[in-house]
N, C-alpha and C positions, 0 to 999 in steps of 0.2 A: 591737824598740825603738820607742817611741812617736814618731809624727811629728806629733802634735797640738800646737798652740801652747799656751802657758800659759793663755790665755783659754778655749780649747776644753776643756782639762783641768778647769778650774774649773767650766764648765758641765756637763761629763760627771759630775763628782762630785755635783752637785745632781740630775742626771738619774737616777742610780742609786736615789735614795731612793723614787721612785714605785714601783719594782719591789718594794722592801721592804714597802711598804704594801699594795699590791694582792695580792701573792702570800701575804702573811700571812693576809688575808681568804680567799683562794681555798683555802689549805691547811686552815685550821681549820674554816671554815664549809662551803664547798662540798665539799671532799674528805672531811673526817672526820665532821662532825656533822649536816649537813643531811639526808643520805640516811636514816640511821636515825631521826632525830627526826621528819622530815616523814612518813615511812612510818608511824611510830607514831601520829601525829595522824590520818592518813588511815585507819588501821585502826580507831581509836576512833570515827570518823565512820561507817564502813561496818558495823562489827561492834561496837556499843557494849557488848554483854553478853559479849564474848570478851576474854580477856587480850591485851594489845597485842603481846606477844612471840610470839604464835601467828599462823600464816598465815591471813589473812582471805579467804574465798571469795566474799564479796559485792562486787559491782562498785560503784564510784562512777560518776557521770555528768558529763561535761563537754560542754555543748552537745548533749546527747542521745547522746553517744558513751560506751559503757561502758568503764571503765578499772579494772583491778585496783589495789587500794591499793598493792601492792608495786611497781607500774609508774608511780606518780605522779611520783616524782623523775626517773627516766630520761626520761619523756615531757616533763616540764617543761624539763629542761636541753636536750633535743633541740629542742623548739619555740623556746626562747630562742636557740639557736645558729642555727636557720634564719632567724629574724627578724633576728638580728644580721648574718648573711651578706648579707641583702638591704639592710639599712641601711648596712652597711660600704661598699657600692659607692658610694653617694652621700656618706656621711660622710667617706670617705677623700678623695674629690675636693674636698669643702668644706675639709677640713683642709689639703690642699695649697695652697689659696688663702687661708688665714687669715693675716692680718697678724700676729697674736699667737697662735700655735698653743698656747702654754702655757695661755691662758685657755680654749680649747676643751677641753684636757685637764682643767682644773679643773672645768669645767661637767659633763662626763660623769662624772668621779669623784665630784662632789658628789651628783648624782642617784643614782648607783649605791650610794654609801655610805649615803645616806638609806634606800634600799630595804633595804640590808644591816642597818642598825640596826632597821628596821621588823620584821625577822624575829623580834625579841625579843617582839613582840606576838602571835605565833602560838602558840596554846595551845588546849587542849580539843579541839574538832572543827573548828577554823578552818583546814583544810587549803587551802581556796581562796585565802585571804589569803597563805599561804605560797607557793603556786604563782605568784601574780601578782608578789610581791616578789622571788622567786628569778629569775623571767624578766627583770624589770627590771634586777636587778643583773648578770645574765649578759650582757644586751645592752650595758649600760654598760661592763662590763669589756672587751668586744670593741672598742667604739668608742673608749674611752680608750686602749687598747693600740695601736690603729691610729695615733692621734695621737702617742702616746709614741714609737713606732718612727719616725714621720716626723721628729720632732724630733731623734732620734739621728743620722739621716742628715745633718741640717743642721749639727750641731755636731761631727761626726767625719769626718776624712778616710777615704777608702775603705780605705787600708792598715791603719787602726786599728779598723775596725768589728768584726772577730772578737773582738779583745781587749775592747773596750768592752761588746759584747753579752754576753760570758762573765762579765765582772765584774757586769753588771746581773743576770744569772741568779743569781750567787752571793749578791748582796744579797737577792734574793727568797727564797732558801733560808734565809738568816739570819733574815729576817723571819718566815718560817713556823716556824722552830725556836723562836724566842723566844716567839711567840704560843702555840705548842703547849705550852711549859713553863708559861705562865700558865694555859692551859686545864687542864693536868694537875694543877696545884696546886689550882685551884678544884674540880675533880671529886674530888680526894682529901680535901678538908676540908669538903665540903658537909654531911656528916652532923654534924660537930662544931658547925657554926653553925646547925643546924636548918633547912637548906634542902633541898628535894627535888632530885633529878637534873634534873628538868624546869626548875626555877627556875635552876639553875646553867647549863644549856645556853643558856637564853634570855639570861642575863647575858653569856655568852661571845659570843653573836651580836651583842649591843650593843657589846661591847668591840672585836670584830673590825671592825665597821663604822666605829667611831671611829678605829681604827688606820689603816684604809685612807684615810679622809678627812684625817687629820692629815699623813701622809707624802705624800699626793698634793698637798696644798696647799703643803707645804714645798718640794717639788720644783718645782711650777708657779710659785711666787713667785720662786725662784732662776732660772727659765728665762724669765721674762717679757720679758727683753731680746732673746730670739731672734725674729727677724723672718722673715716669709714673703717670697716673691719676687713675689707677685701684687700688683697695684695695690690701694690701699685702696678699700673700698666697704662698703655695708651688708650685713647678713647675708643679706637676700633676694637682693642682687646676687651675692654669693658662691655662694648656693645655685643660682641660675640658671646662673652661669658654670660651676660644678662639674658640673651636669647636662649642659650643652652639651659640656664637655670629655669627660665620660664617654661620651656618644653618639659623639663623634668617635673615641675610643679603641677602643670596641667595633666601630665601623665599619672600623677598620684592623687589627683583631686577626688577621684571616686572612693578612695580609701578614707576620705574625710568629709562625710556628707554634711556635717554641721557647718564646716567652712564653706562648702558650696552653697548651702542655703543662706548663709550670711552674705555672701557676695551678691547673690540674686536679690535678696531683700534690700541690701544697701543700694543697689542700682535703681530699684523701683522707688525707694524712699527718697534718695537724693535727687533723682531726675524729676520726681513729682514736685518737690519743694522748689527746685530751680525753675521749673516751668511756670509755676505761679508767680515767683519773684520776677522773672524776666518779662512776664506778660502783664504785670500789675499796672505799669504806666500806660500801656495801650488801652487797657480796660478802663482805667480812670479817665483818660483823655477822650477816647472815641465813644465809649459806652456811657460814661457818667457825665461827660462834658466838662472835665476839669481843665483849667488853664495850666500853663507851665508853672506859674507861681503857686497855684493851689496844690499841684503835684509835689513840688519841693517842700511845702509846708507840711503836707500829709506825711511824706516819708521822713521828714525831720522829727515829727512827733513819734513816728514808728521807731526811729533810732533811739530816742530817749527811753521809751518803754522797754525796748529790746535789750538795751544796756543793763537795765535792772534785771530783766529776765535771765540774761546770761549768767549773772552773778548768783541769782537765786537758784538756778539750775544746779550749780555746783553743790549747794547745800542739800538740795533734794536728792541728788545722786549719792551723796555721802550718807544720807539717812535711809533712803528707800532702795538704793542700788541703781546703777545706770540703766539697766534694761527696763525696769519698771517705770522709771522716770521718763524715758524716751517714749514708751508706749502711751503713758498718760498725756504727754505733750502732743503726741501724734493725734490722739483722739480730739484734744482741744483744738489743734490746728485744723483738722478736717471739718470740725463743726463751724468754726468762724469763716473758713473759706466758702463753705456751703451757704452761710448767711450772706456773704458778699455777692453771691450769684443773684440774689433776689432784691438787691438794692435798686431803688428807682433812679431814673436819669435825672441829673441836675444837681450841681454842687450846693445850691441853696436848700435842697430837700434832704440830702444825705451826706453832706460834708463831714459833719461831726460823727455820724455813724460809721462812715467809711474810714475815718482816721482811727476810730476805736477798733474796728474789725481788722484793719491792716496791722495795727500795733499788736493786737492779741495774736494774730497769725505769725508775725515775725518773732514775738517772744516765745511762742510755742515751738517755732522751728529752730531756735537758737542752739539746742544741743548739737 
């Protein structure tokens, strides 16, 4: 039973919509289309005389470092995650002191969604532009999500946070499913309207960025009345105060070993899940031989199952406790990801199995 007040429930309803927007972008662009598309662009740059669906053995170079075209996307997302982890330390402290955290959320979402829309300009051999824009969007997703979670704590009593978090996850899966249907329709009719697959993918990138921006702003406007607890001040003062608070926190972390263990465990837990999610499309496309349409259908099936999984997890957490439920889901997730490693190549052989494994892993990761 909810213990939130009527005003808190109203704010929570606006809070959910940001997840619908950012998860829609994450699902369609980052999870499904970016990996195969940017790899194709990188292949075209490194091996211009070779078909882009073949493995390119010529390296590209970033700051003098050789990188295989097939590794461009994983390295990009990894670099973006590392930079985001560093910025999150300071960004989270600043968000805690922001008088109007919803405006900080809107700022990060605006920058990230502009980068997301900019991916529609990546074509030909401009893989470098795609790398920069993907990194910016990845960093902004992390920063905006940090603020988003901080807002939830301010508008939700402790007893209701499992429920509100699970509903937020379910909104995200709905957003991903709806945007995947749009992508599937566009990919299905592109031949009839005289567009190439490349043109349609770039259009989907643009739509996904607009989707993120629209729902993030809708959520932020509704949450503008949420106030922080810190005294008002300029951005520079908040930045300095946040840095000072951060130094004090790290100076005292040794006195709280459980907190330190939690931070390390969360870093490993979150990065492991995000690595699998961000690599799923490349694995499906390059290793299992899935087409863009088959990838979209697979992840759409995943969204439907994961939506139910997110709502079910709230009940499991209420019955067995959050810690035990997360541990059980992590065991299930590890098992199904391990099964995915042994799937044979070819959508005709393993399409149904891959959809089931993907759906189970997504549902297990939904906490």
